[in-house]
N, C-alpha and C positions, 0 to 999 in steps of 0.2 A: 883131445874128444874137441868134437863141432856141435854148431845147434843140427838136424836137423832141418831139411823144408816144410816136412806138413808139421813140425812143433811155428815153425816163423809165418808161415800161413795160415795155422790158425790164432795167432795169436794177434794178427794185425788184420783178420777177417776180409783175407784176400785171396786170392787165384791168380793163375800167369796171366791170367788177360787185366788182370787191374791195374788201375791209374797209378797207384803208389809202389806193384810189383815193377809193373814196368821201369818206371821213373826211379824209384832206387836201384834198379840195374844200370841204367843207365852213368846215376853219380858214380858206381863202385868202377865201372868199367873205363869211365871218366877221370879214375884217378881224385877224384874230388874229396874223398875221407882222406885227411894228410893229416890223421893222430887217430888212433884207438889203443886204449889200453886198460891194466887191468886193476885193481884193488881190491886184493883178499883177503877176505875176514873168515871167521869159522864157519860159518857156515854157506856164504855168499859170497859172489865175486860179482864187485861194481863195475861197468864198463863204465869209459868217458872218453869220449870220442869229442873230435870238431869234423864238419865238414863244411867245405866251401861254401857260401848263394851262389845257387847258377845264376839269379839276375844281377846280385853286387858282388863281385866275386874281389874287390879290395874294399869289403865292408868287412866287420868280425864275422868269421863263419860262424856256423847254429851250432849249437853245446848239445850235444847228447849223449847223456844220463840213465841210467836201469840197472837191473842186477839180475841175476841169475842163479839160481840154486844150485851151490855146490856140486854135491854128490847126482843132481839128477839131470844138470844145468833145461830148468823149467825156468818161461822166461818171465822173471815177473814186471810191472810196469817200469815199462821207458818214455824216458820226456822229452822235449826238441826245442831249442830254445825261437824258431819259425812259427809262422801265423797259427798252422794246423799242429803245431807239437801237442796240445793237450790232448788231443782224442788218441797218441798214443801209436798211431800208424801211420804217421807223415813219412813222405816217399824218404828222409832224411835216415829215419828210425828203419825201415826198411833195411834201408841200404848198408844199414854200419848190422843190423842181422844176417843178412847176405855175406858179409863180411865174415863174419863171425858163422857160419857156416862153410866160407872156404878157406878157414884159419884155422889151427888149432886153437884152442881160451888156449893153451902151456905154450904158445909162438907167442902172445902176446905181451906188448911190454907193459914192465911190472911200475904203476905210477903212486908217483907220492899225491897229498891231497892238493898239492899248487902247480905240478906238473904243468896243468891243462894250461891258466894262467899264460906262463910262462913259457910254452911250447908254442903259440901261437906269436907271438916275438922272436921266435926262433926260425920258424918255421915260414914267416911271411915271404920275406926277398926271395929263399928261392921256390918256393911253391909259387908265386904270382909270377918269377919269369917263363914260365911254360904260359905263361895268355898274354904274354906283353903283345901288341896287334904288330903286323906286321903287312908293308906294302902287297896291295894284291898278286903286283907282279912275279911276286916268288912264289905264289901259287902254278904247279902242274898245271893246272887247266885255263890257264891263262896263256897266250899267244905271244910273240912280240911282236912288234911290228913286225910287217913288211915293207920295204921300196914299194915306192909305190910305180908302175908300170903306165908306159906309153902304150897304147896299143891302137891304132888305126884301125879302124873294120867303118867299115861304111853299111850302108840302111839294107845295103840289099843279101847280102852278107851274112845279118844276126839273121835276117828271114830265114 
């Protein structure tokens, strides 16, 4: 069972054109959620996630925490460690909720209470290698320099 888009958008108080929805989807599609797991209790499912900071990739990731009601998957308050995280609907929270829409809750990794802190130390190097800077000439949009050509053209030919 997954979260519905209607419940996500009503919780985050946004629509398809809202900034948090658009940027949250960019975070999700950019694979910046490096960990998302659950801790199940009798009536609730705690969700814990680590999301890379978009402007400070090498810094500690933002930590997203929240709860879902087990039987109905109603969204209880989510928080994020970013500056806008107290509003409960920042782009990082929306990206985690969108992940929960795409991924069944049963398929999430089951975490212990200390796993989130330990996971960043394990996942840091493999995660950051995809953001390693590359020389500009390795991109397809940059053409290799061509050799200079000596062409003798007089003024009359050009006109």
